[in-house]
N, C-alpha and C positions, 0 to 999 in steps of 0.2 A: 497529487503532484507528480508522482513517479510515472504514471502512464503518459502524462503530458511531456515529460522529459524524454521518454522513449519515442514519442511521436516527433518531437523536435529533432532528435538524433536521426530518425529516418528521413525527415524532411531535408535536413542538411546533406544527407548522403545522396538523396535522389533529385533535389531541386537545384535551382541556380545558386551560385555562391553569394550573390548579393541579396538574398532573401532577408526581409526585415521582420524581426520578431519582437513582440512585446507581451510580457506576462502581467496580467492584472490580478492582484490578489488582495487579501484582507490586510488591514493595518495591524502590524505586530505579529503576523503569522509566520510560521517557519518557512513558508514558500519563498519569501524574499531572499533569505540566505541561500537556499538551494538554487534559485534562479540565477543569482549573481555568480555562484560557483560555476555554473555552466555558461557564463558569458551572455545571459539573456537579460535584456533591459526589463526593468520592473517598475510598475506603478501601483500604489496602494490606494484602495478606496474603503470607505466605511461600510460595514455589513454586520449582520447579527441574526441569530436564530429567532424565529417568531412563533414557534410551535412548542407546546409542552412546558412553558415557562410561567412564572408568576406574572400577573397582569402588568405590574409596574415595570418589570424587566422587558416584557413584550412591547410595551409602549415605547420604552427607551430605544429598543432595537428597531422598531418601525421608523422612528425618527432617524436613526443611523442609516437605515436602508434608503430613506428619502434623500439624505445627503449623499449617499453612495450613488444614487441615480443621477444626481447633478454631476458628480465627479466622473461617472462613467460616460455620460453624454459628451463631456468636455474631452475626455481621453480619446474616445472613438472618433470624434470630430477632428482632433489634431493628428491622430495616427492614420486615419483613413484606411483601414485594412480591407483586403479583398475577400477575406473569409475569417470568421471567428469560430474558434474551437472552445467549447466549455465542457468541463468534466464533473460538474455537480457542486453542490454547496450553495449557500445563500449569496455568496459574493458573486456568483455567476448570473444571478437574476438581473441586476441593473445593467451589466455589460451586454448580455444577450438582448435585452429589450432595447438598449441604445442602438445596437447593430441592426436589429429588425426595423426600427423606426427609420433608419437610413437605407433600408433595402440591401443591407449587406448580409449574405447568406450565413446562417448559423448552423454549425455541425455540433451536435451533442455527442460526447462519448460517455456511456454509462458503465462504470466498472463493476458495480454490484449486480446481484441477481434480482433485486427489486428496486424500482426507482423511488427516491424520496419525494417529498412534497415539491421541492424546487424543480426537479427534473420533470415531474408530471405536469407542472404548470408550463414550463418552458418548451416542452415538446410541441405545444400548439403553435409556437412561433419559429420552430427550427425547420430547416430545409430537410435534414436527415438526422436520425438518431442511430449511432453505431453502438452495438451491444456485444458483449463477450460471448454469449451463448444463445442458441436458438430458443431456449425456454423463455427468454426475456422479451422476445418480439411481441408477445401477446398483450403487453401493456401499451403498445403504440399502434397507430394506423399502419396498415399493411404496406402502403407505399412509402413510409418514412423509415422503417426499421431496416438496418443493415447489420448482418452478423459478421464481425471482423475477428473475434477473439480478443484476448487481453493483451495490449501492447507492452512488451517487455524490452528493456534495453539489450542491445546485441551482446553485451558482456556476459549476460546470463547464459547464453548459448555457446560461449567460447571458453568456459572455465575448465581448469584441470584440478581435480581433487588433490592430487599429490602436491602440486604447486601451491594450492590454497592452504593446505596444512603447513607447508614449509613457511609460508608467509606469517603464520601465527606461532611458529616454533612448536608445533604439536607432534606428539609421538605418532608414528605411522600405524602401529598395530593396536592402538587403544581407541575404542569408539569415541566419537565426538557428538555431544549434544549442544545445540545452539538454543539459547533462551533469550527472547526479547518481547517487548510489549508495545511496539510501535514507536513513532518518533518522540513521544513524550514519556515513554515507559509505561509500566503497569504495576502499581504498588502491590496488588494482591499476588501477582505472579512473582515479583521480587521477594516478597516475604515468604511465600511458600517454598521457593527455591532455596533461599538462605537457610531456612529451617531444616532442610534435608541435605544440605551441601556436603557435609562431612561424609555421610553415608553414600551419597551419589558418586562422589569423586573416588570412592574406593574401586569403582568398576568402569568409570568413563572420564573423559575430559569435557570441560564445559566452557563454552564461550558465552558470556553473559553481557548483554547490552541493557543496562538498567534504566536509562533515561537520566537526564540532568538532575531532576528533582530528588531522586533517590541515590545518586552516585556516592555522596559522602558516607552515608551509613552503610551502604553495601561494601565500599572499599574498607571501611573500618572492620566489618565482619570478616572480610577476606584476610586481614592481617592477623586474625586470631586462629586461622587454620594452621595446621602443622606444615612444615616445609614440604613434605611429599605431596600433601593435598594442594598447597599453593602452586606447586609445579604443574598441576593439572587444571588450574583455574585461570581464565582470562576475562577479568571484569573490565567493562568499558562504559563510560557514560553515554557515548554516542559514536556511531561509525558512519562515515560518508561513503566514499568510493570503496572502502575496505569491506563494506557490508556484503558485497557480492562474494568475495573470497570467504568471509565468515560463514555464509550460508553454504557455499560450495564445499567447505571443509567438513560439514556436518553429516552425520548418518541419520540424525533425527532432529527436528526443530520443535520447540514449544513456543507458541505465539498466540496473540489475539487472532481474530478471524476477519480482519479488514480485507478490503477488496484485493490488495496486493497478493494475498495468499493464493488467489485464484489464478494468478499469472506467473508469479516468480517461483513458487514452489514447484509447479509442473515443469517449468523451464529447466529446473535443476534436478528433476526426478526426486524430489525431496519428500520423504514421509513426514507427517506432522502430527503433533498433539495440539489441538486448537481449543482455546479458552475464550469463547465469545465475550465481549465486553457487555455486561448486563444492563448498561444504561444507554445503549445505542439503538433503541428501537429493537426491531427484530432482524435487521439486515445482516448482522454478524452471525446470528444463529443460522440464517438461511445460507450464508456463505459456507459455514462449517459443515452444515448438513449436506451440501452439494458434494464436498470432497469426501465426507464420511460415506455417503451412499455409493460412491464410486470406488471405494476401497483404498483411497489415498491418504486418509486421515482418521484419527480418533478424536472424539470430543469429550471435554471435561467441563462441567459447569463451574463458573467462578466460585460459587459457594462451596464446592467440593474439592477445591485445590489442595487444601491441607491434608486431606485423607487419601486422595487418589493420585496425586502427582507422582510420588515416589514409586508406588507399585506399578503404575502404568508405564513409566519410563523403564523400570527394571524388566517388566514383562516383554516389552518390545525389543529392548537390547538383548534379551535372552532368547529371542526367536528370530534368528537371522533370515530364515526363510520368509517369515511374514514381512519383515522390513523390506526384503528384496521385492516381494510381490507388491507392496504399497508403493515402492519406487517406480515399478513398471506402470502401475495404474495412474500414478501422478503424471508421468511422462506422456501418457496417452492423451492427456488434457491440454498439453502445450500447443500453442499456435504461433510458431516463429514468424509468420507473415503478417501478424495483426497490425503492427505499426505501419508497415508498408501499405496495407489496404486502406487504412485511415488517411494516410498521406495522399493516396490516389483519389480518394473521395473529396478531400480538401481541394486538390488541384482541379477536379471536375467542377466543383461548386464555384471556385474562383474564376473559372473560364480560362 
């Protein structure tokens, strides 16, 4: 969702003021709220995963995809776009195929380092496939792959650390660790953090985005901290626009290894401890390894969080030279022009 929002931002900045936008997403997904917050019209269609599931669940989701295809054809026919941008996931399949059937050019943006099943299939019907890194072009025909970098909202390149810390009422001279697990949170990360919170807050401040599902018990644990520890702890269920400042305020981030880590952390020169989600295939491991191999991150397996999280954070906070080097290496991976390059390709395809 966030790469799409960055592309929309660049499109509005570069294109005509009367450009019409429509975001098509899954029913009940988080993207509807995010799209509407940005003033983007939203239509929902049925979709569902069809790989790695029980046979009865797969059959149900195939029926949902069939109904989603009917909905997508109707939406594309009514909206009549000049170009369709898709960013992955099963919800993109019926939309892209509906556009292809009407000879509307389809541009895929792949945020991850490896394409999933949906993108591999859809690449045969796409006019172009934009990718974040040269290493990814090998998955696609040579005349279809376009290296753009990971599109990040302009706000990530315009933040001020001092102002970001002031926005969260943080002490200037005490290190800040940001911890989050994605839009829905990550229970294993939340539990591991809460178990070491008292000891960790002795030497740093923590901004913790727990996700809505764990917010109640995390807040309850926070109330049991001593007043001096509570003064260094900032727990939130979720952050919207404030997320940029939360990341900018940090000296170190602990997070899953979703695709956003490949763009947002480099944009902020942010060193990271990455904990790949163990049930997301291998793409989060690949994402984490990419940053680790380039000296911008450290990886901890989800199963090792309880024993390794505290010593890893302490070791990095105690080695300012290493943190500074990780920051430099992260920044070297940033591609500020990525969103603009994708918008240029959309304009070319739209004629």
